[in-house]
N, CA, C and O of each residue as an XYZ file, in Angstrom:
404
protein
N     -33.812   -148.023    130.909
C     -34.737   -148.152    129.919
C     -35.897   -148.696    129.513
O     -35.694   -149.843    129.115
N     -37.564   -148.219    129.403
C     -38.046   -149.343    129.119
C     -38.076   -149.932    127.792
O     -37.425   -149.518    126.833
N     -38.916   -150.980    127.794
C     -38.499   -151.378    126.453
C     -39.468   -151.143    125.030
O     -39.462   -151.660    123.913
N     -40.527   -149.785    125.882
C     -41.092   -148.986    124.870
C     -39.929   -148.136    124.023
O     -39.737   -147.957    122.821
N     -39.394   -147.794    124.978
C     -37.932   -146.709    124.330
C     -36.948   -147.731    123.972
O     -37.040   -147.548    122.758
N     -36.383   -148.337    124.038
C     -35.377   -149.140    123.133
C     -36.286   -149.692    122.121
O     -35.942   -149.512    120.953
N     -37.338   -150.304    122.329
C     -38.217   -150.751    120.417
C     -37.922   -148.915    119.918
O     -36.933   -148.427    119.370
N     -38.937   -148.393    120.277
C     -38.581   -146.816    119.770
C     -37.014   -146.712    118.822
O     -37.023   -146.382    117.637
N     -35.958   -146.991    119.442
C     -35.161   -146.428    118.602
C     -34.232   -147.374    118.030
O     -33.207   -147.188    117.375
N     -34.939   -148.668    118.507
C     -34.772   -149.476    117.369
C     -35.351   -149.641    115.687
O     -34.738   -150.016    114.687
N     -36.934   -149.147    115.877
C     -37.786   -149.262    115.001
C     -36.644   -148.271    114.080
O     -36.144   -148.672    113.028
N     -36.239   -146.426    114.918
C     -35.642   -145.885    114.164
C     -34.332   -145.701    113.709
O     -33.887   -144.758    113.055
N     -33.755   -146.709    114.127
C     -32.453   -147.178    113.520
C     -31.242   -146.340    113.979
O     -30.175   -146.090    113.419
N     -31.893   -145.889    115.514
C     -30.828   -144.754    116.455
C     -29.808   -145.775    117.077
O     -30.434   -146.834    117.127
N     -28.967   -145.910    117.408
C     -27.708   -146.447    117.844
C     -28.064   -146.019    119.378
O     -28.323   -144.883    119.776
N     -28.000   -147.393    120.237
C     -28.004   -147.155    121.724
C     -27.575   -148.343    122.183
O     -27.520   -149.387    121.532
N     -27.237   -148.165    123.428
C     -26.855   -149.467    124.269
C     -27.801   -150.303    124.358
O     -28.814   -149.826    124.869
N     -27.881   -151.679    123.971
C     -28.804   -152.810    123.937
C     -28.375   -153.574    125.891
O     -27.349   -153.791    126.536
N     -29.984   -153.733    126.132
C     -30.361   -154.290    127.192
C     -28.965   -155.175    127.365
O     -28.302   -155.692    126.466
N     -28.813   -155.184    128.256
C     -27.307   -156.018    128.927
C     -25.753   -155.288    128.800
O     -24.787   -155.414    129.551
N     -25.880   -154.610    127.755
C     -24.856   -153.911    127.645
C     -23.942   -152.664    128.456
O     -22.762   -152.313    128.437
N     -25.093   -152.250    129.114
C     -24.750   -150.894    130.496
C     -23.826   -151.392    130.881
O     -23.793   -152.620    130.962
N     -22.478   -150.411    131.345
C     -21.919   -151.204    132.209
C     -22.025   -151.296    134.011
O     -22.521   -150.423    134.723
N     -21.520   -152.376    134.399
C     -22.013   -153.015    135.357
C     -22.114   -151.263    136.298
O     -23.190   -150.680    136.427
N     -21.203   -150.879    136.670
C     -21.379   -149.494    137.671
C     -21.564   -148.149    137.132
O     -21.328   -147.151    137.814
N     -21.952   -148.100    136.006
C     -22.570   -146.738    135.379
C     -22.926   -146.018    136.118
O     -23.795   -146.321    136.935
N     -22.356   -144.817    136.062
C     -23.097   -143.988    136.973
C     -24.701   -143.643    136.241
O     -25.120   -143.946    135.124
N     -25.312   -142.954    137.275
C     -26.501   -142.058    136.874
C     -25.880   -140.689    136.484
O     -25.229   -139.902    137.172
N     -26.273   -140.629    135.162
C     -25.391   -139.202    134.983
C     -27.161   -138.387    134.697
O     -26.929   -137.321    134.126
N     -27.960   -138.470    134.801
C     -28.804   -137.411    134.562
C     -28.584   -136.316    135.764
O     -28.466   -136.648    136.943
N     -28.542   -134.840    135.249
C     -28.674   -134.073    136.707
C     -29.679   -134.005    137.496
O     -29.496   -133.239    138.442
N     -30.680   -134.523    137.461
C     -31.953   -134.376    138.518
C     -31.132   -135.372    139.941
O     -31.086   -135.098    141.140
N     -30.595   -136.509    139.219
C     -29.775   -136.904    140.456
C     -29.484   -136.124    141.376
O     -29.961   -136.198    142.508
N     -28.308   -134.915    140.824
C     -27.701   -134.113    141.388
C     -28.714   -133.350    142.152
O     -28.287   -132.843    143.189
N     -30.000   -133.149    141.861
C     -30.820   -132.401    142.545
C     -31.285   -132.801    143.602
O     -31.420   -132.145    144.635
N     -31.739   -134.606    143.299
C     -31.988   -135.328    144.796
C     -31.330   -135.352    145.684
O     -31.661   -135.093    146.841
N     -30.179   -135.702    145.254
C     -28.881   -135.742    146.306
C     -29.058   -134.607    147.272
O     -29.223   -134.727    148.485
N     -29.005   -133.527    146.608
C     -29.186   -131.954    146.997
C     -30.291   -131.808    148.220
O     -30.290   -131.066    149.202
N     -31.222   -132.795    147.779
C     -32.259   -132.301    148.971
C     -32.446   -133.480    149.418
O     -33.644   -133.691    149.609
N     -31.643   -134.521    149.722
C     -31.791   -135.206    150.510
C     -30.485   -134.516    151.784
O     -30.597   -134.606    153.006
N     -29.876   -134.171    151.384
C     -28.577   -133.477    152.420
C     -29.415   -132.305    153.192
O     -29.299   -132.091    154.399
N     -30.073   -131.750    152.521
C     -30.814   -130.445    152.830
C     -31.724   -131.311    154.232
O     -31.688   -130.950    155.408
N     -32.581   -132.642    153.612
C     -33.530   -132.996    154.654
C     -33.129   -133.830    155.561
O     -33.922   -134.240    156.410
N     -31.598   -134.292    155.531
C     -31.266   -135.151    156.942
C     -30.517   -133.580    158.025
O     -29.793   -133.808    158.994
N     -30.785   -132.503    157.709
C     -30.539   -131.257    158.834
C     -31.462   -130.843    159.412
O     -31.233   -129.913    160.185
N     -33.077   -131.412    159.273
C     -34.165   -131.147    159.567
C     -34.172   -131.622    160.598
O     -34.304   -132.818    160.339
N     -34.094   -131.475    162.134
C     -34.710   -132.263    163.562
C     -35.834   -132.704    163.145
O     -36.658   -131.921    162.671
N     -36.135   -134.339    163.264
C     -37.376   -134.644    163.753
C     -38.213   -135.343    165.227
O     -37.845   -136.312    165.891
N     -38.925   -134.833    165.344
C     -40.011   -134.703    166.232
C     -40.524   -136.232    166.516
O     -41.117   -137.006    165.765
N     -40.022   -136.414    168.062
C     -40.359   -137.900    168.666
C     -42.076   -137.719    168.584
O     -42.605   -136.673    168.208
N     -42.809   -138.904    168.997
C     -44.125   -139.395    169.834
C     -44.542   -138.859    168.664
O     -44.829   -137.740    169.090
N     -44.884   -138.803    167.075
C     -45.506   -138.235    166.731
C     -46.515   -139.067    165.817
O     -45.895   -139.794    165.040
N     -47.956   -139.163    165.693
C     -48.890   -139.912    165.078
C     -48.563   -140.302    163.370
O     -48.067   -139.435    162.651
N     -48.851   -141.495    162.900
C     -48.548   -141.629    161.524
C     -48.751   -140.096    160.170
O     -48.007   -139.822    159.228
N     -49.791   -139.536    160.543
C     -50.282   -138.842    159.990
C     -49.393   -137.649    159.653
O     -48.994   -137.018    158.674
N     -49.249   -137.688    161.596
C     -48.134   -135.950    161.526
C     -46.880   -136.358    160.883
O     -46.291   -135.475    160.259
N     -46.411   -137.414    160.913
C     -45.018   -137.835    160.514
C     -45.566   -137.645    158.736
O     -44.933   -136.968    157.927
N     -46.478   -138.182    158.501
C     -45.991   -137.506    156.981
C     -46.693   -136.165    156.469
O     -46.860   -135.957    155.267
N     -47.079   -135.303    157.428
C     -47.472   -134.177    157.155
C     -45.662   -133.855    157.456
O     -44.996   -133.738    156.428
N     -44.895   -133.717    158.828
C     -43.605   -133.259    158.749
C     -42.961   -133.762    157.467
O     -42.436   -132.868    156.804
N     -42.869   -135.182    156.892
C     -42.074   -135.377    155.839
C     -42.487   -133.909    154.409
O     -41.779   -133.039    153.901
N     -43.910   -134.290    154.237
C     -44.229   -133.526    152.998
C     -43.374   -132.175    153.193
O     -42.399   -131.809    152.535
N     -43.944   -131.593    154.175
C     -42.929   -129.531    154.762
C     -41.686   -130.300    154.313
O     -41.545   -130.329    153.091
N     -40.479   -131.116    155.247
C     -39.118   -131.744    155.021
C     -38.698   -131.184    153.306
O     -38.102   -130.174    152.932
N     -39.243   -132.215    152.609
C     -39.168   -131.944    151.202
C     -39.538   -130.956    150.408
O     -38.926   -130.719    149.367
N     -40.553   -130.280    150.793
C     -40.944   -128.861    150.303
C     -40.213   -127.681    150.699
O     -40.149   -126.652    150.027
N     -39.743   -127.847    151.660
C     -38.607   -126.883    152.217
C     -37.140   -127.285    151.589
O     -36.165   -126.534    151.607
N     -37.162   -128.308    151.159
C     -35.733   -128.624    150.732
C     -35.462   -128.449    148.805
O     -34.544   -128.415    147.986
N     -36.842   -128.386    148.872
C     -36.931   -128.438    147.239
C     -37.177   -127.074    146.944
O     -36.950   -126.767    145.774
N     -37.723   -125.859    147.955
C     -37.386   -124.743    147.729
C     -36.372   -124.100    147.542
O     -36.135   -123.146    146.802
N     -35.653   -124.769    148.381
C     -34.263   -124.126    148.996
C     -33.320   -124.491    147.756
O     -32.303   -123.816    147.594
N     -33.595   -125.448    146.948
C     -32.589   -125.396    145.767
C     -32.607   -124.204    144.190
O     -33.232   -124.206    143.130
N     -31.637   -123.375    144.770
C     -31.834   -121.892    143.281
C     -31.904   -122.889    141.957
O     -31.628   -124.073    141.765
N     -32.289   -122.069    141.343
C     -31.962   -121.920    139.696
C     -30.844   -122.392    139.578
O     -30.528   -123.518    139.195
N     -29.765   -120.955    140.129
C     -28.098   -121.184    139.911
C     -27.601   -123.001    139.944
O     -26.907   -123.686    139.193
N     -28.287   -123.257    141.085
C     -27.467   -124.683    141.650
C     -28.082   -125.339    140.308
O     -27.232   -125.405    139.420
N     -29.190   -125.778    139.987
C     -29.887   -126.535    139.051
C     -28.973   -126.256    137.737
O     -28.619   -127.245    137.095
N     -28.634   -125.169    137.369
C     -28.023   -124.293    136.258
C     -26.620   -124.701    136.210
O     -26.109   -124.859    135.101
N     -25.858   -124.911    137.379
C     -24.541   -125.942    137.418
C     -24.490   -127.211    137.287
O     -23.582   -127.694    136.610
N     -25.357   -127.956    137.845
C     -25.579   -129.292    137.502
C     -26.100   -130.082    136.424
O     -25.795   -131.270    136.323
N     -26.967   -129.430    135.503
C     -27.240   -129.103    133.609
C     -25.337   -128.984    133.285
O     -24.575   -129.924    133.056
N     -25.079   -127.825    133.355
C     -24.249   -127.385    132.934
C     -22.822   -128.259    133.006
O     -22.000   -127.993    132.129
N     -22.519   -129.146    133.858
C     -21.598   -130.079    134.324
C     -21.811   -131.433    133.970
O     -21.317   -132.384    134.576
N     -22.636   -131.517    132.870
C     -23.288   -132.722    132.330
C     -22.616   -133.096    131.513
O     -22.430   -134.309    131.422
N     -22.077   -132.312    130.725
C     -21.419   -132.701    129.445
C     -20.075   -133.510    129.802
O     -19.726   -134.552    129.246
N     -19.205   -132.672    131.096
C     -18.472   -132.825    131.714
C     -18.213   -134.640    132.039
O     -17.512   -135.597    131.712
N     -19.229   -134.275    132.825
C     -19.653   -135.869    133.482
C     -19.846   -137.133    132.404
O     -19.653   -138.271    132.834
N     -20.272   -136.918    130.839
C     -20.240   -137.524    130.238
C     -18.713   -138.065    129.271
O     -18.065   -139.104    129.143
N     -18.684   -137.134    128.925
C     -17.050   -137.437    129.181
C     -16.272   -138.149    129.989
O     -15.356   -138.856    129.567
N     -16.570   -138.021    131.205
C     -15.555   -138.630    132.013
C     -15.932   -140.219    132.090
O     -15.206   -141.169    132.385
N     -17.077   -140.191    131.787
C     -17.549   -141.644    132.128
C     -17.490   -142.683    130.688
O     -17.922   -143.833    130.765
N     -16.986   -142.208    129.559
C     -16.886   -142.839    128.561
C     -15.536   -143.038    128.737
O     -15.075   -144.160    128.529
N     -14.631   -141.875    129.186
C     -13.189   -142.191    129.424
C     -12.789   -143.227    130.206
O     -11.724   -143.783    129.938
N     -13.469   -143.599    131.151
C     -13.626   -144.420    132.039
C     -14.456   -145.966    132.114
O     -14.613   -146.853    132.953
N     -14.857   -145.699    130.747
C     -15.345   -146.885    130.054
C     -16.870   -147.367    131.606
O     -17.204   -148.453    132.078
N     -17.229   -146.307    131.815
C     -18.532   -146.148    132.719
C     -18.116   -147.106    134.345
O     -18.913   -147.642    135.116
N     -16.808   -147.043    134.422
C     -16.568   -146.745    135.749
C     -17.304   -145.577    136.806
O     -18.062   -144.849    136.164
N     -17.265   -145.357    137.776
C     -17.559   -144.310    138.526
C     -16.482   -142.932    138.282
O     -15.324   -142.881    137.868
N     -17.138   -142.205    138.596
C     -17.132   -141.507    138.097
C     -16.136   -140.202    139.673
O     -15.807   -140.572    140.800
N     -15.935   -138.595    138.972
C     -15.703   -138.137    140.763
C     -16.871   -137.358    141.024
O     -16.872   -136.759    142.100
N     -18.015   -137.212    140.171
C     -19.124   -136.418    140.116
C     -19.697   -136.646    140.998
O     -20.763   -136.068    141.209
């Protein structure tokens, strides 16, 4: 969390974990992390062409990123968002240790 965000929470007297209080192995619980993982999984399946110039490699990467992004359905995204509450509960129960998600 940024210093600005922490400062705002302090000014508003809102409870939050202070710097250094986050569990050492705290998982990233944001649903977008699941989306990034889905994208990486899809991107790893695309064949890479050999002997490309740097510009061609960049274009190929951009094409793979967009193809992967566009292949993720709203239903899949909704599933990740819907699972957030359960992942948070599990994280609290495990005191910040790794979860099954």
